[in-house]
C-alpha positions, -999 to 999 in steps of 0.1 A, spaced: -77 -522 -189 -111 -531 -172 -130 -510 -198 -114 -528 -227 -121 -561 -211 -157 -552 -207 -161 -543 -244 -148 -577 -253 -168 -598 -230 -197 -603 -253 -173 -621 -277 -160 -648 -252 -145 -654 -218 -121 -628 -206 -97 -625 -176 -77 -597 -162 -45 -601 -143 -36 -576 -118 1 -579 -121 29 -593 -143 35 -625 -123 -2 -634 -123 -5 -628 -160 25 -651 -168 13 -677 -144 -22 -679 -159 -8 -678 -195 13 -709 -187 -14 -727 -169 -38 -722 -199 -12 -738 -221 -5 -766 -197 -43 -771 -195 -46 -775 -232 -67 -742 -237 -41 -716 -246 -53 -680 -248 -62 -668 -283 -57 -631 -275 -36 -612 -249 -38 -574 -243 -7 -560 -227 -3 -525 -212 35 -520 -212 32 -490 -189 21 -513 -161 42 -544 -169 75 -533 -183 90 -509 -159 120 -531 -151 135 -564 -164 125 -585 -194 95 -572 -215 65 -593 -207 58 -598 -244 92 -616 -246 83 -636 -215 49 -648 -231 67 -660 -263 93 -677 -242 67 -696 -224 51 -707 -257 85 -718 -270 94 -738 -238 59 -754 -241 65 -764 -278 32 -746 -286 24 -749 -323 24 -716 -342 -12 -719 -350 -21 -721 -313 1 -691 -303 -16 -660 -288 -23 -629 -308 -5 -603 -285 -17 -567 -288 4 -542 -269 -8 -508 -258 8 -477 -240 -2 -442 -229 24 -426 -251 48 -440 -277 72 -434 -305 80 -454 -335 110 -470 -317 89 -482 -288 64 -498 -313 92 -514 -332 108 -528 -300 75 -542 -288 69 -559 -322 105 -573 -324 100 -587 -289 70 -608 -302 39 -585 -302 15 -588 -331 0 -552 -331 2 -520 -312 -25 -495 -302 -19 -461 -284 -41 -454 -254 -68 -445 -250 -79 -474 -271 -105 -468 -298 -129 -497 -289 -145 -497 -323 -113 -498 -342 -100 -525 -317 -131 -547 -322 -129 -543 -360 -92 -553 -360 -99 -584 -339 -129 -593 -360 -107 -591 -392 -82 -615 -375 -110 -640 -367 -103 -636 -330 -139 -628 -320 -170 -649 -322 -187 -642 -355 -156 -626 -370 -143 -634 -404 -108 -649 -407 -83 -627 -424 -79 -652 -451 -117 -653 -460 -119 -618 -474 -99 -591 -490 -67 -581 -472 -65 -546 -457 -48 -520 -478 -10 -521 -471 5 -490 -454 39 -484 -438 29 -498 -404 15 -530 -420 48 -538 -436 69 -528 -406 47 -550 -383 50 -579 -409 87 -576 -408 90 -573 -370 67 -603 -364 88 -624 -388 121 -615 -370 106 -621 -336 96 -656 -346 131 -664 -360 126 -655 -396 144 -652 -419 160 -685 -413 196 -680 -422 210 -706 -446 240 -726 -432 262 -710 -459 259 -676 -442 270 -692 -409 300 -707 -426 310 -674 -441 309 -656 -408 328 -684 -391 356 -683 -417 360 -645 -410 363 -653 -373 389 -680 -379 410 -656 -401 408 -629 -375 421 -654 -349 451 -663 -370 438 -694 -386 458 -713 -413 448 -724 -447 442 -760 -434 418 -747 -409 398 -728 -433 397 -756 -459 384 -781 -433 355 -758 -425 348 -753 -462 346 -790 -468 314 -791 -448 296 -775 -477 304 -790 -511 286 -764 -530 306 -735 -515 338 -754 -520 331 -761 -557 322 -725 -563 354 -714 -545 376 -736 -568 357 -724 -599 361 -688 -589 399 -692 -582 403 -705 -618 383 -677 -633 398 -648 -654 393 -625 -626 416 -644 -601 435 -669 -624 470 -678 -614 498 -699 -631 483 -734 -623 447 -745 -622 432 -751 -587 417 -787 -582 412 -786 -544 400 -763 -517 435 -760 -502 449 -750 -536 421 -725 -542 427 -708 -508 464 -709 -514 461 -691 -547 437 -665 -535 451 -659 -501 431 -662 -469 416 -627 -469 406 -629 -506 392 -664 -502 371 -651 -473 357 -623 -496 349 -648 -523 331 -671 -498 311 -642 -484 301 -632 -519 290 -668 -528 270 -671 -496 253 -636 -500 244 -642 -535 221 -670 -525 205 -649 -499 196 -621 -524 163 -637 -536 126 -632 -537 95 -653 -542 77 -624 -558 87 -622 -596 78 -585 -598 105 -577 -572 131 -597 -589 145 -566 -607 148 -547 -574 165 -576 -557 190 -579 -586 199 -542 -584 202 -544 -547 227 -573 -552 248 -556 -577 249 -524 -557 261 -544 -527 287 -562 -546 300 -531 -562 301 -514 -529 321 -542 -514 347 -542 -543 349 -504 -542 360 -505 -506 391 -523 -517 401 -501 -547 434 -482 -541 420 -448 -549 399 -450 -518 425 -466 -496 460 -459 -509 480 -461 -478 468 -491 -457 441 -516 -453 415 -507 -426 412 -530 -394 376 -538 -402 365 -563 -429 351 -536 -452 344 -560 -480 320 -580 -460 304 -549 -445 299 -535 -480 283 -567 -491 257 -565 -463 254 -529 -455 219 -528 -472 207 -562 -462 179 -546 -442 164 -535 -475 164 -571 -487 146 -582 -455 118 -556 -462 116 -567 -497 111 -602 -487 84 -593 -462 67 -571 -488 67 -599 -513 47 -621 -489 23 -593 -483 20 -587 -521 13 -624 -528 -17 -623 -504 -30 -592 -519 -28 -606 -553 -47 -636 -542 -74 -613 -529 -74 -592 -561 -60 -562 -545 -39 -537 -565 -1 -538 -560 17 -516 -537 36 -486 -551 72 -494 -557 80 -458 -550 64 -462 -515 83 -495 -509 117 -481 -518 110 -451 -494 102 -475 -466 134 -495 -473 155 -463 -472 139 -452 -440 140 -485 -420 166 -508 -435 194 -500 -410 174 -510 -379 162 -543 -394 197 -550 -409 213 -546 -375 187 -571 -360 198 -597 -386 235 -590 -378 228 -601 -343 214 -634 -356 245 -638 -378 266 -632 -347 286 -606 -367 314 -586 -350 302 -555 -331 320 -533 -356 298 -545 -385 267 -531 -367 284 -499 -357 296 -491 -393 263 -502 -409 243 -483 -385 261 -450 -395 267 -456 -432 242 -428 -440 256 -405 -412 274 -377 -428 284 -362 -393 302 -392 -378 337 -375 -383 359 -377 -351 348 -412 -342 375 -439 -337 361 -457 -366 356 -426 -388 383 -437 -413 366 -470 -421 332 -455 -420 342 -428 -445 356 -455 -470 323 -474 -467 303 -443 -473 324 -432 -502 322 -467 -518 283 -467 -513 279 -433 -533 306 -441 -559 288 -474 -567 257 -455 -572 275 -429 -594 289 -458 -615 253 -470 -622 250 -497 -595 223 -483 -573 187 -493 -564 174 -462 -581 187 -443 -611 208 -413 -602 227 -386 -618 259 -368 -609 241 -336 -599 218 -353 -574 249 -368 -558 270 -337 -558 261 -327 -522 268 -360 -504 299 -365 -525 313 -332 -514 305 -339 -478 325 -371 -480 354 -355 -498 350 -374 -530 370 -354 -555 367 -354 -593 396 -378 -597 377 -405 -574 346 -400 -595 364 -405 -627 382 -436 -617 349 -450 -601 330 -445 -633 358 -462 -653 368 -490 -629 336 -502 -612 317 -512 -643 347 -530 -656 351 -550 -625 314 -558 -622 313 -570 -659 342 -595 -650 321 -607 -619 289 -614 -637 303 -647 -649 308 -657 -613 279 -640 -594 254 -633 -622 
């Protein structure tokens, strides 16, 4: 990228590495010497033919060197040809931005000036933010996840660990001991076991009694609901309504997977309740990233982003980001396989098609019953429901039972 280097030389000292090893060595030496690079331009066509992507290697060096986030390099990736998946992979690997070759030098210099990376350039925080578009939001989300965000609350890890214990044949005492590590979850579990929705003959006063009353599988469902409820949040008040609708859709979908009219013969091998709860979690991640962008735009007196545009982005990209989060959660592989395909109407014939079909049916029936992110009507849902063999009897039962069940659960998870 000699031509690109030459166009940046008037703004500061520039170096060009002839190969991958040289680039990584110089990058580390600069950090060790106390003068880390501010900007790194990466041509992935020349560096990423085999092995670990060089962007990941750069970020690993920064992590191992305990370099403060404010001192970390702005990594700009370029390639001769690319698709959206390549761009996303680079950003998830730790890149900050992506340009297709040949580089538009005017656009490049303007971008770096806006970031405050060139001499005489204004910092991004000193002036109005750029107008948000789809790529801006996706880059924001990818950068967050590459840097370890969102940080999962300990409760989510406990929920996944309980599921693993149950799958391995754990007993009530094992699960109770794990739950005692989090007093808030234990207290909520006991309260839930004594609610009208789950109430038995005698009142539960301990975690062991609550689990015994509910049963291990149901107790796992309750814990997962408690943990997920705390994760469905936003710091941007205008998005609160969207997040709430997303939560109630997720909870309705999870409970619908357990309803007898969807699964009259036997319980699927997969934990469809938990999968139903988190099947749209990628939408939540995008909402959280958009909230941060919106807050910066508001501070710069920029107009808000269209909610319709945001919902469109969530619908298009939530599966990919959701699966990335599942990896962080160390969720079972089947979670990712089912969630990745929960909008795939052509997945029949796969070994998991029965569980996938139940998940898909529950997703659409929850929407039909009024628990969706967007308002829908029966006519707009007719085609997908027919494709999933959701007959009139299922529709009638869903419209009757799902709202009743959600109303009972509002006391617990409202």
